[in-house]
N, CA, C and O atoms as CSV, one atom per row, in Angstrom:
chain,resi,resn,atom,element,x,y,z
A,1,MET,N,N,0.809,-1.163,0.000
A,1,MET,CA,C,0.000,0.000,0.000
A,1,MET,C,C,0.866,1.244,0.000
A,1,MET,O,O,2.008,1.250,0.460
A,2,ALA,N,N,0.274,2.293,-0.535
A,2,ALA,CA,C,0.985,3.558,-0.630
A,2,ALA,C,C,0.961,4.261,0.707
A,2,ALA,O,O,0.203,3.898,1.607
A,3,SER,N,N,1.770,5.235,0.819
A,3,SER,CA,C,1.872,5.983,2.063
A,3,SER,C,C,0.601,6.787,2.293
A,3,SER,O,O,0.152,7.521,1.413
A,4,HIS,N,N,0.016,6.640,3.500
A,4,HIS,CA,C,-1.209,7.355,3.831
A,4,HIS,C,C,-0.922,8.790,4.273
A,4,HIS,O,O,-1.814,9.638,4.229
A,5,LYS,N,N,0.298,9.069,4.695
A,5,LYS,CA,C,0.654,10.414,5.119
A,5,LYS,C,C,0.534,11.397,3.961
A,5,LYS,O,O,-0.007,12.489,4.135
A,6,GLY,N,N,1.028,11.027,2.785
A,6,GLY,CA,C,0.984,11.912,1.618
A,6,GLY,C,C,-0.444,12.174,1.184
A,6,GLY,O,O,-0.783,13.287,0.784
A,7,ASP,N,N,-1.286,11.144,1.264
A,7,ASP,CA,C,-2.680,11.310,0.870
A,7,ASP,C,C,-3.403,12.263,1.818
A,7,ASP,O,O,-4.180,13.104,1.367
A,8,LYS,N,N,-3.160,12.144,3.124
A,8,LYS,CA,C,-3.819,13.009,4.098
A,8,LYS,C,C,-3.381,14.463,3.913
A,8,LYS,O,O,-4.196,15.382,3.985
A,9,GLY,N,N,-2.101,14.654,3.678
A,9,GLY,CA,C,-1.587,16.014,3.499
A,9,GLY,C,C,-2.132,16.653,2.228
A,9,GLY,O,O,-2.500,17.828,2.217
A,10,ARG,N,N,-2.179,15.863,1.160
A,10,ARG,CA,C,-2.724,16.366,-0.103
A,10,ARG,C,C,-4.214,16.673,0.020
A,10,ARG,O,O,-4.691,17.700,-0.465
A,11,ARG,N,N,-4.933,15.778,0.667
A,11,ARG,CA,C,-6.365,15.983,0.853
A,11,ARG,C,C,-6.628,17.223,1.708
A,11,ARG,O,O,-7.534,17.996,1.393
A,12,ALA,N,N,-5.878,17.429,2.756
A,12,ALA,CA,C,-6.036,18.603,3.625
A,12,ALA,C,C,-5.730,19.871,2.832
A,12,ALA,O,O,-6.419,20.879,2.988
A,13,GLN,N,N,-4.710,19.829,1.989
A,13,GLN,CA,C,-4.370,20.999,1.174
A,13,GLN,C,C,-5.486,21.310,0.189
A,13,GLN,O,O,-5.809,22.480,-0.015
A,14,GLN,N,N,-6.086,20.292,-0.429
A,14,GLN,CA,C,-7.197,20.506,-1.360
A,14,GLN,C,C,-8.409,21.097,-0.641
A,14,GLN,O,O,-9.084,21.973,-1.182
A,15,GLU,N,N,-8.683,20.629,0.558
A,15,GLU,CA,C,-9.808,21.154,1.330
A,15,GLU,C,C,-9.575,22.614,1.698
A,15,GLU,O,O,-10.497,23.427,1.632
A,16,ARG,N,N,-8.345,22.951,2.087
A,16,ARG,CA,C,-8.031,24.349,2.402
A,16,ARG,C,C,-8.202,25.219,1.154
A,16,ARG,O,O,-8.726,26.330,1.235
A,17,GLU,N,N,-7.770,24.726,0.031
A,17,GLU,CA,C,-7.900,25.491,-1.228
A,17,GLU,C,C,-9.374,25.682,-1.585
A,17,GLU,O,O,-9.780,26.774,-1.982
A,18,ARG,N,N,-10.181,24.617,-1.444
A,18,ARG,CA,C,-11.618,24.742,-1.711
A,18,ARG,C,C,-12.271,25.739,-0.772
A,18,ARG,O,O,-13.104,26.532,-1.209
A,19,ALA,N,N,-11.915,25.721,0.507
A,19,ALA,CA,C,-12.485,26.649,1.492
A,19,ALA,C,C,-12.078,28.089,1.142
A,19,ALA,O,O,-12.885,29.011,1.265
A,20,ARG,N,N,-10.817,28.278,0.705
A,20,ARG,CA,C,-10.343,29.608,0.333
A,20,ARG,C,C,-11.094,30.121,-0.898
A,20,ARG,O,O,-11.499,31.284,-0.925
A,21,VAL,N,N,-11.285,29.286,-1.906
A,21,VAL,CA,C,-12.011,29.683,-3.120
A,21,VAL,C,C,-13.471,29.979,-2.792
A,21,VAL,O,O,-14.042,30.941,-3.307
A,22,TYR,N,N,-14.078,29.153,-1.935
A,22,TYR,CA,C,-15.472,29.362,-1.539
A,22,TYR,C,C,-15.631,30.706,-0.820
A,22,TYR,O,O,-16.565,31.457,-1.099
A,23,GLN,N,N,-14.726,30.999,0.093
A,23,GLN,CA,C,-14.797,32.263,0.826
A,23,GLN,C,C,-14.576,33.443,-0.136
A,23,GLN,O,O,-15.235,34.474,-0.001
A,24,ALA,N,N,-13.675,33.306,-1.085
A,24,ALA,CA,C,-13.435,34.373,-2.060
A,24,ALA,C,C,-14.689,34.615,-2.897
A,24,ALA,O,O,-15.030,35.763,-3.181
A,25,ARG,N,N,-15.385,33.534,-3.297
A,25,ARG,CA,C,-16.632,33.687,-4.059
A,25,ARG,C,C,-17.698,34.400,-3.226
A,25,ARG,O,O,-18.408,35.262,-3.743
A,26,GLN,N,N,-17.816,34.051,-1.954
A,26,GLN,CA,C,-18.796,34.700,-1.087
A,26,GLN,C,C,-18.492,36.194,-0.954
A,26,GLN,O,O,-19.404,37.018,-1.033
A,27,GLU,N,N,-17.233,36.548,-0.756
A,27,GLU,CA,C,-16.858,37.955,-0.634
A,27,GLU,C,C,-17.127,38.705,-1.939
A,27,GLU,O,O,-17.606,39.839,-1.929
A,28,PHE,N,N,-16.813,38.057,-3.056
A,28,PHE,CA,C,-17.065,38.672,-4.366
A,28,PHE,C,C,-18.558,38.914,-4.567
A,28,PHE,O,O,-18.959,39.983,-5.028
A,29,HIS,N,N,-19.372,37.934,-4.227
A,29,HIS,CA,C,-20.824,38.050,-4.368
A,29,HIS,C,C,-21.363,39.183,-3.482
A,29,HIS,O,O,-22.190,39.978,-3.930
A,30,THR,N,N,-20.904,39.257,-2.244
A,30,THR,CA,C,-21.337,40.318,-1.330
A,30,THR,C,C,-20.923,41.690,-1.863
A,30,THR,O,O,-21.704,42.639,-1.798
A,31,ALA,N,N,-19.716,41.799,-2.384
A,31,ALA,CA,C,-19.246,43.072,-2.944
A,31,ALA,C,C,-20.080,43.467,-4.160
A,31,ALA,O,O,-20.391,44.642,-4.349
A,32,GLN,N,N,-20.438,42.486,-4.981
A,32,GLN,CA,C,-21.289,42.771,-6.154
A,32,GLN,C,C,-22.651,43.291,-5.723
A,32,GLN,O,O,-23.162,44.243,-6.312
A,33,GLN,N,N,-23.240,42.685,-4.713
A,33,GLN,CA,C,-24.542,43.134,-4.224
A,33,GLN,C,C,-24.462,44.570,-3.721
A,33,GLN,O,O,-25.343,45.377,-4.017
A,34,ARG,N,N,-23.417,44.901,-2.967
A,34,ARG,CA,C,-23.251,46.274,-2.469
A,34,ARG,C,C,-23.074,47.250,-3.633
A,34,ARG,O,O,-23.652,48.336,-3.622
A,35,ARG,N,N,-22.278,46.870,-4.637
A,35,ARG,CA,C,-22.052,47.744,-5.777
A,35,ARG,C,C,-23.345,47.963,-6.557
A,35,ARG,O,O,-23.623,49.086,-6.980
A,36,ARG,N,N,-24.139,46.913,-6.753
A,36,ARG,CA,C,-25.405,47.060,-7.477
A,36,ARG,C,C,-26.367,47.972,-6.718
A,36,ARG,O,O,-27.039,48.811,-7.317
A,37,THR,N,N,-26.428,47.803,-5.405
A,37,THR,CA,C,-27.294,48.656,-4.598
A,37,THR,C,C,-26.844,50.115,-4.707
A,37,THR,O,O,-27.671,51.009,-4.888
A,38,ARG,N,N,-25.536,50.353,-4.598
A,38,ARG,CA,C,-25.008,51.716,-4.717
A,38,ARG,C,C,-25.293,52.282,-6.103
A,38,ARG,O,O,-25.708,53.434,-6.224
A,39,ASP,N,N,-25.079,51.492,-7.145
A,39,ASP,CA,C,-25.344,51.951,-8.515
A,39,ASP,C,C,-26.816,52.286,-8.720
A,39,ASP,O,O,-27.139,53.266,-9.392
A,40,ASN,N,N,-27.711,51.485,-8.150
A,40,ASN,CA,C,-29.144,51.769,-8.262
A,40,ASN,C,C,-29.500,53.076,-7.573
A,40,ASN,O,O,-30.304,53.845,-8.101
A,41,TRP,N,N,-28.927,53.344,-6.416
A,41,TRP,CA,C,-29.173,54.608,-5.720
A,41,TRP,C,C,-28.679,55.775,-6.566
A,41,TRP,O,O,-29.384,56.770,-6.734
A,42,ILE,N,N,-27.474,55.651,-7.095
A,42,ILE,CA,C,-26.916,56.735,-7.918
A,42,ILE,C,C,-27.780,56.971,-9.149
A,42,ILE,O,O,-28.063,58.118,-9.496
A,43,ALA,N,N,-28.200,55.901,-9.809
A,43,ALA,CA,C,-29.046,56.042,-11.000
A,43,ALA,C,C,-30.376,56.703,-10.650
A,43,ALA,O,O,-30.868,57.534,-11.414
A,44,GLY,N,N,-30.957,56.354,-9.527
A,44,GLY,CA,C,-32.213,56.966,-9.109
A,44,GLY,C,C,-32.056,58.453,-8.828
A,44,GLY,O,O,-32.910,59.256,-9.205
A,45,ILE,N,N,-30.974,58.815,-8.172
A,45,ILE,CA,C,-30.731,60.230,-7.873
A,45,ILE,C,C,-30.497,61.008,-9.159
A,45,ILE,O,O,-31.036,62.101,-9.331
A,46,VAL,N,N,-29.696,60.453,-10.064
A,46,VAL,CA,C,-29.431,61.133,-11.332
A,46,VAL,C,C,-30.728,61.292,-12.137
A,46,VAL,O,O,-30.971,62.351,-12.715
A,47,ALA,N,N,-31.548,60.256,-12.176
A,47,ALA,CA,C,-32.826,60.345,-12.896
A,47,ALA,C,C,-33.720,61.414,-12.273
A,47,ALA,O,O,-34.373,62.166,-12.998
A,48,GLY,N,N,-33.760,61.494,-10.955
A,48,GLY,CA,C,-34.547,62.522,-10.281
A,48,GLY,C,C,-34.060,63.922,-10.610
A,48,GLY,O,O,-34.865,64.826,-10.837
A,49,VAL,N,N,-32.741,64.106,-10.638
A,49,VAL,CA,C,-32.177,65.417,-10.975
A,49,VAL,C,C,-32.517,65.783,-12.419
A,49,VAL,O,O,-32.830,66.938,-12.708
A,50,VAL,N,N,-32.459,64.814,-13.322
A,50,VAL,CA,C,-32.791,65.083,-14.723
A,50,VAL,C,C,-34.259,65.486,-14.862
A,50,VAL,O,O,-34.573,66.426,-15.592
A,51,VAL,N,N,-35.155,64.790,-14.172
A,51,VAL,CA,C,-36.583,65.115,-14.253
A,51,VAL,C,C,-36.851,66.505,-13.686
A,51,VAL,O,O,-37.578,67.292,-14.292
A,52,VAL,N,N,-36.270,66.811,-12.529
A,52,VAL,CA,C,-36.465,68.139,-11.932
A,52,VAL,C,C,-35.867,69.211,-12.848
A,52,VAL,O,O,-36.460,70.276,-13.023
A,53,GLY,N,N,-34.706,68.936,-13.427
A,53,GLY,CA,C,-34.094,69.889,-14.359
A,53,GLY,C,C,-34.958,70.135,-15.576
A,53,GLY,O,O,-35.059,71.267,-16.048
A,54,ALA,N,N,-35.584,69.084,-16.092
A,54,ALA,CA,C,-36.460,69.243,-17.251
A,54,ALA,C,C,-37.683,70.094,-16.899
A,54,ALA,O,O,-38.099,70.943,-17.687
A,55,ILE,N,N,-38.250,69.868,-15.732
A,55,ILE,CA,C,-39.417,70.639,-15.314
A,55,ILE,C,C,-39.041,72.114,-15.128
A,55,ILE,O,O,-39.760,73.003,-15.586
A,56,VAL,N,N,-37.927,72.366,-14.465
A,56,VAL,CA,C,-37.484,73.748,-14.253
A,56,VAL,C,C,-37.162,74.401,-15.597
A,56,VAL,O,O,-37.513,75.559,-15.825
A,57,GLY,N,N,-36.500,73.669,-16.476
A,57,GLY,CA,C,-36.175,74.212,-17.789
A,57,GLY,C,C,-37.414,74.582,-18.580
A,57,GLY,O,O,-37.451,75.633,-19.219
A,58,GLN,N,N,-38.421,73.737,-18.546
A,58,GLN,CA,C,-39.671,74.040,-19.247
A,58,GLN,C,C,-40.337,75.273,-18.645
A,58,GLN,O,O,-40.833,76.133,-19.373
A,59,ALA,N,N,-40.347,75.357,-17.329
A,59,ALA,CA,C,-40.980,76.508,-16.670
A,59,ALA,C,C,-40.256,77.801,-17.043
A,59,ALA,O,O,-40.898,78.809,-17.338
A,60,VAL,N,N,-38.932,77.776,-17.030
A,60,VAL,CA,C,-38.165,78.971,-17.378
A,60,VAL,C,C,-38.371,79.326,-18.850
A,60,VAL,O,O,-38.543,80.495,-19.195
A,61,TYR,N,N,-38.354,78.329,-19.699
A,61,TYR,CA,C,-38.499,78.573,-21.141
A,61,TYR,C,C,-39.854,79.203,-21.460
A,61,TYR,O,O,-39.931,80.149,-22.244
A,62,TYR,N,N,-40.908,78.686,-20.864
A,62,TYR,CA,C,-42.240,79.177,-21.215
A,62,TYR,C,C,-42.663,80.422,-20.446
A,62,TYR,O,O,-43.670,81.037,-20.796
A,63,THR,N,N,-41.925,80.813,-19.410
A,63,THR,CA,C,-42.275,82.048,-18.713
A,63,THR,C,C,-41.388,83.221,-19.107
A,63,THR,O,O,-41.826,84.368,-19.028
A,64,GLY,N,N,-40.169,82.967,-19.523
A,64,GLY,CA,C,-39.295,84.083,-19.827
A,64,GLY,C,C,-38.491,83.933,-21.091
A,64,GLY,O,O,-37.873,84.902,-21.532
A,65,GLY,N,N,-38.472,82.783,-21.685
A,65,GLY,CA,C,-37.654,82.555,-22.866
A,65,GLY,C,C,-38.402,82.837,-24.150
A,65,GLY,O,O,-39.422,83.526,-24.148
A,66,PRO,N,N,-37.890,82.301,-25.252
A,66,PRO,CA,C,-38.534,82.533,-26.535
A,66,PRO,C,C,-39.905,81.863,-26.650
A,66,PRO,O,O,-40.660,82.161,-27.576
A,67,GLY,N,N,-40.228,80.983,-25.740
A,67,GLY,CA,C,-41.530,80.332,-25.773
A,67,GLY,C,C,-42.588,81.102,-25.017
A,67,GLY,O,O,-43.743,80.678,-24.962
A,68,ALA,N,N,-42.209,82.239,-24.427
A,68,ALA,CA,C,-43.162,83.031,-23.644
A,68,ALA,C,C,-44.193,83.672,-24.578
A,68,ALA,O,O,-43.854,84.075,-25.691
A,69,PRO,N,N,-45.435,83.768,-24.134
A,69,PRO,CA,C,-46.449,84.401,-24.973
A,69,PRO,C,C,-46.149,85.897,-25.130
A,69,PRO,O,O,-45.736,86.568,-24.184
A,70,VAL,N,N,-46.367,86.395,-26.341
A,70,VAL,CA,C,-46.116,87.803,-26.636
A,70,VAL,C,C,-47.389,88.583,-26.334
A,70,VAL,O,O,-48.462,88.206,-26.804
A,71,PRO,N,N,-47.294,89.668,-25.556
A,71,PRO,CA,C,-48.498,90.452,-25.275
A,71,PRO,C,C,-48.975,91.145,-26.549
A,71,PRO,O,O,-48.185,91.732,-27.288
A,72,GLU,N,N,-50.264,91.066,-26.784
A,72,GLU,CA,C,-50.838,91.679,-27.974
A,72,GLU,C,C,-51.179,93.132,-27.678
A,72,GLU,O,O,-51.602,93.454,-26.568
A,73,PRO,N,N,-50.999,94.014,-28.660
A,73,PRO,CA,C,-51.313,95.426,-28.413
A,73,PRO,C,C,-52.814,95.599,-28.202
A,73,PRO,O,O,-53.634,94.967,-28.867
A,74,SER,N,N,-53.145,96.473,-27.259
A,74,SER,CA,C,-54.558,96.694,-26.979
A,74,SER,C,C,-55.131,97.650,-28.018
A,74,SER,O,O,-54.399,98.428,-28.630
A,75,THR,N,N,-56.431,97.587,-28.210
A,75,THR,CA,C,-57.089,98.421,-29.211
A,75,THR,C,C,-57.331,99.832,-28.700
A,75,THR,O,O,-57.405,100.762,-29.503
A,76,SER,N,N,-57.455,100.017,-27.410
A,76,SER,CA,C,-57.658,101.358,-26.868
A,76,SER,C,C,-56.339,101.844,-26.292
A,76,SER,O,O,-55.760,101.195,-25.421
A,77,PRO,N,N,-55.864,102.988,-26.776
A,77,PRO,CA,C,-54.589,103.488,-26.251
A,77,PRO,C,C,-54.767,103.994,-24.827
A,77,PRO,O,O,-55.506,104.949,-24.591
A,78,SER,N,N,-54.101,103.362,-23.895
A,78,SER,CA,C,-54.262,103.759,-22.501
A,78,SER,C,C,-53.163,104.706,-22.056
A,78,SER,O,O,-53.290,105.347,-21.013
A,79,SER,N,N,-52.087,104.809,-22.825
A,79,SER,CA,C,-50.984,105.655,-22.389
A,79,SER,C,C,-51.149,107.102,-22.849
A,79,SER,O,O,-50.609,108.003,-22.206
A,80,THR,N,N,-51.875,107.356,-23.940
A,80,THR,CA,C,-52.078,108.730,-24.402
A,80,THR,C,C,-53.458,109.197,-23.965
A,80,THR,O,O,-54.450,108.524,-24.244
A,81,PRO,N,N,-53.542,110.332,-23.287
A,81,PRO,CA,C,-54.860,110.813,-22.835
A,81,PRO,C,C,-55.653,111.336,-24.027
A,81,PRO,O,O,-55.107,111.999,-24.909
A,82,SER,N,N,-56.900,111.039,-24.039
A,82,SER,CA,C,-57.754,111.522,-25.121
A,82,SER,C,C,-58.261,112.921,-24.748
A,82,SER,O,O,-58.472,113.212,-23.571
A,83,PRO,N,N,-58.454,113.777,-25.740
A,83,PRO,CA,C,-58.929,115.141,-25.435
A,83,PRO,C,C,-60.351,115.084,-24.887
A,83,PRO,O,O,-61.208,114.366,-25.403
A,84,THR,N,N,-60.572,115.839,-23.854
A,84,THR,CA,C,-61.910,115.885,-23.251
A,84,THR,C,C,-62.663,117.077,-23.818
A,84,THR,O,O,-62.142,118.193,-23.833
A,85,PRO,N,N,-63.870,116.853,-24.277
A,85,PRO,CA,C,-64.650,117.968,-24.829
A,85,PRO,C,C,-65.134,118.876,-23.704
A,85,PRO,O,O,-65.429,118.423,-22.598
A,86,SER,N,N,-65.207,120.136,-24.007
A,86,SER,CA,C,-65.707,121.069,-22.995
A,86,SER,C,C,-67.221,120.947,-22.932
A,86,SER,O,O,-67.876,120.656,-23.933
A,87,THR,N,N,-67.748,121.166,-21.786
A,87,THR,CA,C,-69.203,121.051,-21.607
A,87,THR,C,C,-69.824,122.445,-21.605
A,87,THR,O,O,-69.217,123.423,-21.169
A,88,SER,N,N,-71.001,122.496,-22.086
A,88,SER,CA,C,-71.700,123.799,-22.094
A,88,SER,C,C,-72.414,123.996,-20.776
A,88,SER,O,O,-72.884,123.050,-20.144
A,89,GLU,N,N,-72.478,125.244,-20.386
A,89,GLU,CA,C,-73.136,125.539,-19.128
A,89,GLU,C,C,-74.524,126.095,-19.406
A,89,GLU,O,O,-74.739,126.815,-20.381
A,90,SER,N,N,-75.430,125.759,-18.559
A,90,SER,CA,C,-76.791,126.282,-18.678
A,90,SER,C,C,-76.828,127.690,-18.104
A,90,SER,O,O,-75.902,128.092,-17.399
A,91,PRO,N,N,-77.877,128.439,-18.392
A,91,PRO,CA,C,-77.977,129.805,-17.869
A,91,PRO,C,C,-77.912,129.852,-16.343
A,91,PRO,O,O,-77.541,130.880,-15.777
A,92,SER,N,N,-78.267,128.755,-15.667
A,92,SER,CA,C,-78.227,128.774,-14.206
A,92,SER,C,C,-76.810,128.514,-13.699
A,92,SER,O,O,-76.582,128.548,-12.490
A,93,GLY,N,N,-75.842,128.254,-14.600
A,93,GLY,CA,C,-74.461,128.025,-14.208
A,93,GLY,C,C,-74.142,126.554,-14.006
A,93,GLY,O,O,-73.018,126.217,-13.633
A,94,GLU,N,N,-75.095,125.677,-14.242
A,94,GLU,CA,C,-74.848,124.249,-14.075
A,94,GLU,C,C,-74.350,123.660,-15.379
A,94,GLU,O,O,-74.674,124.156,-16.458
A,95,SER,N,N,-73.588,122.634,-15.281
A,95,SER,CA,C,-73.052,121.951,-16.448
A,95,SER,C,C,-74.061,120.893,-16.887
A,95,SER,O,O,-74.557,120.109,-16.078
A,96,THR,N,N,-74.350,120.891,-18.183
A,96,THR,CA,C,-75.306,119.938,-18.709
A,96,THR,C,C,-74.674,118.601,-19.052
A,96,THR,O,O,-75.381,117.602,-19.189
A,97,GLY,N,N,-73.373,118.563,-19.192
A,97,GLY,CA,C,-72.689,117.314,-19.503
A,97,GLY,C,C,-72.624,117.054,-20.975
A,97,GLY,O,O,-72.062,116.045,-21.400
A,98,GLU,N,N,-73.200,117.963,-21.790
A,98,GLU,CA,C,-73.146,117.778,-23.229
A,98,GLU,C,C,-72.002,118.623,-23.783
A,98,GLU,O,O,-71.749,119.719,-23.284
A,99,PRO,N,N,-71.321,118.137,-24.791
A,99,PRO,CA,C,-70.219,118.925,-25.354
A,99,PRO,C,C,-70.751,120.125,-26.101
A,99,PRO,O,O,-71.796,120.069,-26.750
A,100,SER,N,N,-70.026,121.190,-25.998
A,100,SER,CA,C,-70.437,122.405,-26.722
A,100,SER,C,C,-69.754,122.432,-28.078
A,100,SER,O,O,-68.728,121.784,-28.287
A,101,GLU,N,N,-70.325,123.176,-28.974
A,101,GLU,CA,C,-69.727,123.280,-30.296
A,101,GLU,C,C,-68.724,124.397,-30.343
A,101,GLU,O,O,-68.027,124.556,-31.346
A,102,GLU,N,N,-68.632,125.152,-29.324
A,102,GLU,CA,C,-67.677,126.249,-29.271
A,102,GLU,C,C,-66.306,125.692,-28.896
A,102,GLU,O,O,-66.209,124.762,-28.095
A,103,PRO,N,N,-65.265,126.250,-29.464
A,103,PRO,CA,C,-63.929,125.788,-29.096
A,103,PRO,C,C,-63.592,126.166,-27.666
A,103,PRO,O,O,-64.038,127.199,-27.166
A,104,ALA,N,N,-62.838,125.363,-27.040
A,104,ALA,CA,C,-62.454,125.613,-25.647
A,104,ALA,C,C,-61.443,126.748,-25.600
A,104,ALA,O,O,-60.580,126.828,-26.474
A,105,PRO,N,N,-61.521,127.628,-24.607
A,105,PRO,CA,C,-60.588,128.762,-24.537
A,105,PRO,C,C,-59.169,128.357,-24.261
A,105,PRO,O,O,-58.288,129.212,-24.178
């Protein structure tokens, strides 16, 4: 029969190697899970910032940018005063409220 000492030593070395590889796989798997969780958080935050930026950009564009509505000119000029006609007075000195045909002094 062959030496049993060599077989035991070789078998123990193989078991240690398997345990080391198994532990390395577990650590790798745990690190991957942490990285995926972190990446998902970062992606969610970036997506939120993009959505908020788009909303703010639209609001700014449509309130003050080239997309803002242009005010239409009014039909009645409010900045220039219109001439007021003079009113004629009755013999009693009261104003009748009707315009006179005489030019104003």
